[in-house]
N, C-alpha and C positions, 0 to 999 in steps of 0.2 A: 399540067402546066402551072407555073407560078407567075407572079408579077414579074420576075426576072426575065421571063420569056417575051414580054411585051415589047414591040418595036416602039421606039421613041425617036424624037429629033432633038438635038441639043440646040441651044440658043444660037450657036454659030452655023446651024444648018446641017450638021453631020447626022446621018441615020445610024442608029445603034439599037441596043436593047437596054432595058433597065438593069439587067444583070451585069452588063459590061461596066456599069458605074457602081453598082451596089452589091453584087453578089459577095457573100462572105462578110458583109458589114451590116450593122444596124443603120437604117436610113430613116430620116424624117422628111417626108414629102410635104411641101407646103405650097398652096396656091398663093401667089404673091402679086402685089400691085404697087406701083411707084407713087401714086397720088391718093393714098388712102390714109385715114386717121391711124390705122394700125401699121403703117409703113415703118415706123421706128422699130418694130419687131425685128427688122433685118439686123440690127446691131446685136441683139441677143442671140439670134440664130447663127450669126457669124462667130460670135464668141464661143458658143457651144460647139460649133464645127471645129474651130481651131483647137479648143481644149481637148476634145475627145477623138479627133481624127486618128491619132496614133494608137488608140484603143479599138479601132475598127468601126468608126461612126462617120456618117456624112449627112449633111442636109442637102436636099435637092429642091431647088425652087422652080415653080412652074407659073410663069406670068399668065394672068387671066384678065380679060377686059370685059367680063360679063356683069360686073357689079358697078353700076353707075359710070362706066367708061373710065375707070381709075387706072387703067394700064393701056393708054392709047399709043404708046411709042412703038417704033420699029425695034427689031432685035438689037441693032447697033445702039439705039438710044437707051434701051433697057440695060444693056451691058455697061454702057458708060455711066448711067445713073447709079447702078449697084456698086460699081467699082469706085467711082469718085466720091459718092456720098457715104457708103457704108463699108467700103473695103472688102466687098464680098469676094470670097475665093471658092465657095462651094459651087458645085455644078448647077447650071441653070438649063432648063429645057426650053424648047420653043413655046411661044404663046399658044395656049390651048383653051378650048371651051371645057368647063367642068360640069356644066348642067345642060339639059335640053337635048334635042335631037342630034346636034352636032358634037355631043360630049365625046371627048377623047376616050379611047378604050381603057386607058389607065384609070380614068376617073369613073368609068362604068364599073370597074372592079372596086375601087376605093370607096365609092359611095354606098356599096353594099355592106360595108363594115359598120357596126354600131359604135356609138360613143359610150361614155361611162354610164349614161342613163339608159342604154339599150336602144337608142334611136339611130337608125340608118337613114339613108336617103340623100337628097340633094345637098350640095355644099351651101352653107348659109351665107358666107361672106368671104372676103379675102382673108388670108392667113389661117385658114383651117389646116390642120396638121394630121398626118397619118404616120404612125411608126411601123416600119417594116422590119421584120426579123432578118438575120443574115441568110436565112433560107428562102426569103421572098414571100413571107406571109404577113398580112396585116395583124399586128398585135396591139394596136391602140389607135384611137381616133380622138382628137382634141379640137374643140371648137375654137373659133377665131380669137375670143378674148383670153384664152389660155396663153399666157406669156411664155417665151422661151425659158425664163428663169423660174417658172412655177415648180414648186417641189414635186407635185404629182407627175408632171411631164418629165422632170429630171430623173426621178426614180424609175419611171418606165423606160427611159432611154438607157440608163445604166443597167437595168435588168436585161435589156435586149442585146447588149454588147456581146460580141462573140467571146466564147470562153476558151 
């Protein structure tokens, strides 16, 4: 089983699998929030998504309200904010817990992956990022302060693009 086999729910309530969105593509899964100091990262994530989509890349946003209540809105409010404020066109999943007993199964898998320093475990904050290969394997983990334009992230994304 790969991450592609995991059942997920989109922001608009449709049940599907991660593979239906990302199979055959490199994907950057990001836990997001609308009221966070890192929220402007949406602009860079959207720019990366738009630039690399034709090469087999997608960003996937997962709203989370576990960090100081910085994503309190409904699915409709989140969708409106992302569209109106940042022009987000990449797929968004339903709001999910990323840590704790109620952690979504996707994040149970993602948090097992180590970052560049070899540290796995709980999500530290909003805008943590995981790079998924076209085959559905975690190939990179980037902590929240790594901006979408960071050269290390960009190189990893380009290396993960389907050949």
